[in-house]
Phi, psi and omega in degrees: 000136178284124182300338180284347181254020182284141178224174176303326183285334184240000183299321183291322176296321177299313180299313180298321176296321177300314178300317181293319184279325187240351186295334180282355180299150175298146179247079174052039180082000178291166183282358184231161176280171176303313181294318180299319180300311180292321178296317178295324178297318176297320178298321177297319179295318179297316181293335178276359182063037179289155174299155182303324180298324178285327174298317180288325173301316180296319181295324187253006190300334181251017181299335177302333177293332180279329188245353182287167180286340178240129181291168180302332179300338178302320179299322180292337179262010177086018178247123179284115181277001179047040185297334180292319178288316178300315180296316181296315178298319180298320185276337186308320180296343189246332185238155180286169180301331180297340176265311191282326185291318174300323175301311182300327186260003188290333175284317176302324179297323175296314179298322179296309182298327175295332182276327189249349182240105185298338180262349187297313183305322183295342182261357180286144174292165180296325177294323178291324176296314180298315181290331178304314179299318178294329183271006173116355180069186181300148181293152171279170179302318179296318179294322176300314178299317178296316179298315179294339177281346179288128183294346180258008187298322181294318176295323179294324177293317177300313179301319181300319180294322177294320177303310181298326183275347185271053183218041185258118180296134175079004180287135179268123184222170178289140176284163182306323183299334177292345181262007184302313181297321179293320176296315180302318180297333182268350182299140177295147177281000000 
């Protein structure tokens, strides 16, 4: 399906097709595939009793790796693929800000947590540490203040923690298709 022809009526089929076609790809040396990582992140959000919009943010937070101009391997080569921005822009015509803004800010949330939480960095996977440097490293004091002024920063931090926890090999979780009704309920009219 051509991404330029996406509508409210076919966006969910397109998303499910992306997961089917690209979801089995390796995720930067992590123990899970791309799809498993995003599905596990959504499972973490569900277990945390997050609002449905944040569950769907967790489910779709790395969709920019599927549709962006630079593949995920770019991060391994030292090129920031800006997947968070690509994903948010892709989803904006179809989903509310409560879904897209945490996605847009989830990389910034990693940088933020590295700056304000002395123990956070020690819990990052090696792939997240590698990508952190490409993405700008821990925030400066000025960047922390700017991030905290963003009305979506708390949801972005929650999403970031789901992202970090969604990397468990062999975990049985719900597939993306099980979230279709929840995504449908959040689509813009």
